[in-house]
N, C-alpha and C positions, 0 to 999 in steps of 0.2 A: 706283530704279525702272528704270533702264536694265538693271541686272543681271537683275532679275526678268523683264523683257521678253525679254532675250536667251535666258535659260534656257527660257522658254516656247516660243520659236521653234524650239529644238532638240529638243523632245519628239516622239516618233514619232507620225505621223498615223494609222497602222493598228495594231490590237491585235496583241500578240505571238502567235506561233504557239502552238497547243495543246501543252501539256507532256505528253509521253508517259511514264507511270510504268512503269519496268521492275522487275519483281519481283526480289528478291535471290535469287541462286542459293544453294541449300543442298545441295551434293552429299552431305554427311554423312547427310541424311535418306534419300536414295535408296539409299545404300549400306546403311544400317540396314534399310530395307524389303527390299532384296534378300537380305541375310543372314537376316532373319526368315522370308522366303518360302521360302528353301532349307531352313531348319530345319523349318518346318511341313510341307513336302513330304516330307522324309525321315521325319518322325514318322508321317505318314499312310501312307506306303509301308510302314513297319515294322508299323503296326497292321493294315493290310489284307492284308499278304502273309505275315506270320509265322504259320506253322501251329502253333507252340507255344503260342499264346495260347488256342486252342480256344474260339472264340466260341460254338460250339454248347453247350459246357459252361457258359459264362458265363450264357447264357440260361436253362439249366435250374436253375442255382444261384440265379439272381436271383429266381425265383418258387418256390423250394423251400419246403416247409412250415415247417421249422425256421428258415430264414432269415427268413421273414415273421414268425414268432413272435418271433424275436430282435429284429427291427425294431420290433415293438410294444412290447417291453420298453425298447428304447432311447428311443422317443418318450415313453413314460410316465415314464421316469426323467428325461428332459429337462424335461418339463412340471412334474413335482412338485418337482424340484430348483430350477427357476427360480422357482416360487411361493414356496418357503421362502426362497430367496435375496433375492427382491424385498421380501417382508414384513420379513424380518430385517434387510436392508440399510437400509430406511427407518428402522426403529427404531434401529439403530446410528448412523445419520447424525444423527438427532434427538438422541440421547444425546451424540454427539461435539460437536454445536453448542450443547449446553446449558451454562448458566453454573454448573451444579452440578459441582464438581471430581470427585466420586465417579462420577457417570454418565459424564462425559467420559473419566475415567481407565479405567473398565471397558471402554468402547467402544474406546479406543486399544489396550488390552492384547489384546482379542479380535482386532482386525484384525492386530495384530503377530504373534500366534501363528498364525493361520490363513493369513496371507499368507507367513509365514516358513518354513512346513514344506510339503513336497511333498504333492500330493493323494494319491499312491499310499501314502505313509506314513500319512496320515490314514485312508485306506481300510482298511489292515491294522489300525490302532488300533481303529476301530469294530468290525471283525470279531472281534477277539480281546479286546475289553474285558471279556467275561465271565470271563476268567481272573483279572481284578483285582476286578471287582464281580460276583460270581456271582448275587446277588439284588438286585432293586429293589423297594422298598416305599414305602408311604405311611403317614404317621403323625406323631407329635409329634417335632420335631427333637431328636436326642440322647435320645429317650425311647421310648415304646411305638410299635410298628409295627402298624398295623391290617390292611393288605393287602400281600401280598408276591408277587412273580413272579420266575421265573428269567430271567436276562438273555438266555440263548440262546433261550428260548421266546418272549420278548417281542420281541427284535430279531433277525429273520432276515436272510438275505443281502440281500434286496431292501430291507428297512428300513434296514440298515446302509449300503448304497450310497446310498440317498436322503438319509439324514441327513448323510453325509459330503459329498456333492456340494452339497446345499442349504446347509449351514452354511458350507462353504468359499466358496460363491458369495456369501453374505451379506457376508463381509468385503470382497470386491471391489466389490460393488454399493453398499455404504455409502460408499465413496470416490467412486463415480460420483455418488451423490445429493448428497454433501457438496459436490463440485465444482460441480454444477449449482445448488445452493442459493446458494453463495457468488458465482456469476456474476450473480445478480440484484442490482441496485443497492440499497444500504441505504436510500435515500430512499423506496423502495416500502414497506418495513416501517415507517418512521417516519410515512409518510402514513397507513398503516392504523392505527397506534397512535393517531394524532391523531383518527381517526374512532371510537375506542373499541373497536376489534377486539382480541380476545385474541391471544396468541401462536399458539395452535393454529389459530385462524381465519385469521390472517395467513398461516400456513404453508400451509394447505389451499387458500385462495381466491386468494392473491396470489402467493406465492413459487413454490410447486410448479408451477402452470400455466405460469409464465414459464420456470422451470428445465427444463421438459420438452424444450425445443429443444436443450439441452446434454446431457440425460440419455438421450434416445432413441438416438442413434447408438452410443455404447458399450454400451448395453443390448442392442441388436441384435447387436453383435459378441460379447458375452458369451453370448447365447443360441446363436449358431452354434458358439461354442467349447464350450459345454456339450454340444451334440449330439455333438461328436467326443470330448469328454473321457469320455463314458459308456463308451467302449471300455476304459477302465482297470478297470472293474468285473469284467472277465473274469479279473483276477488273483485274485479270491476265488471263482472257479468259478460266477459268475452268467452265464448264457447270454444275452448280448445279441447284437447284430448281428455284431460282429467275431468273437466266440467261436463263434457258430453257423457262420459261414463257414469259420473255421479248422478246426472239427471235420469239416466236410464235406471240406475240402481234405486233411486228414490221413488220412481214411479212403479217399479216392479217388485220392490222390497228385496231384490237380489243385489245388495250393495257390494258384498265381498266378491262374488263372481264378476261384477262389472269392473271393480278395481283390479282384479286379476287380469282381465282382458286388456285394460289400459297398461298395466305393468308389462305384459308380454310385448305390446307394441314398443314401449320404451326400451325394453331389453333388446329387441330386434334391431332397432336403429342405433343404439349405443354400441352394439356389437359391430355393425357395419362401419361406424365411425372409428372404432378401435382398430379394425383391420386397415382402414385407410390411413390412420395415423401411423401404424407400424410400417407400411410400405413407403410413406413419405419420409419417415425418419431414416429408413434404410437407404433411400435415394440420397439424402443429404449427408449420410455417413461415408459416402464413397471417397471423399477427399481426406478423411482422417483415419480410416481403417484400411489396412492392406487387404484383409480378407473380410468380406461382408458377412454378417450373420445369416445363417440359413433361414429361409422362409419356412413357415409351418409345413407346407407341402414337401419341400426338400428335406426337412427334418424327419417327416414321416417316412419318406422314401428311403432315407439313409438308415433309419432304424429297421426297416424291412429288408435291407440289404439289396435294394434295387440299383442304387448307384454303384458303379464300378469303382474299384480302388484306384486312387491316383487321378481320378477325373476331376478337373477343376470345376468349381461352382461359381458362376458369375451372378 
């Protein structure tokens, strides 16, 4: 008892002074900011003062009729190829996850072939396939042909490019869907089976809606990549955005300004796709996050202090 009393007598009668937190110094960050700032300043100086860039020519090429028409072909190719890729990828993923060894094996071989060969090689293959198969017909297998068409008449340049890009995308998208499907806990499928749901119903109503959180981000990346991959179709003389800009540059000898104009179009539409991807990801994150991430507009308003404190953001 005496020790306890003695110890209590020596306790400080006044509270300790307020502890002042000193932030950790990070000189490396300031050095990096300084270096980046100098590089950005040099880049802006080059862009604004270099007369060889010919920004007036860039503006003319940006809205030139053939460039706008090439842009329309690029966007149409991207949409059609992604539609083929998404539909084909889902079918291939379902086949790959099937218990049937034939379906699973066919899906694996398809993915192996299309992922293992360059897109440019596949593009040339589809373009020159008429040399191997000059005619395409419908009829009895190994028997009578009722209707027949010439391959070159049936598959033009645009069709060949669409088939090449779409079927190649299906191989990649099937792996995206498969990864998203496998990310869903197996207990979900078991619970659906106990309720009497079929495998297809379980896939459509239980598995895929939950797998979309994993599927959407790489799908957005693949769409942006497809927009840029369409530039390869210029190798088979299809005039899309890049080919149209290069033709103008070769005729006028303003190659760099023409390429800058094409790049600005690509940047504009990749930015639009990135914004769309962000909002789609935010939509499918509603079931997993209690609080949704702020949109860019909401984040800007919050930083400016417009949003009132305690107001919920939906």
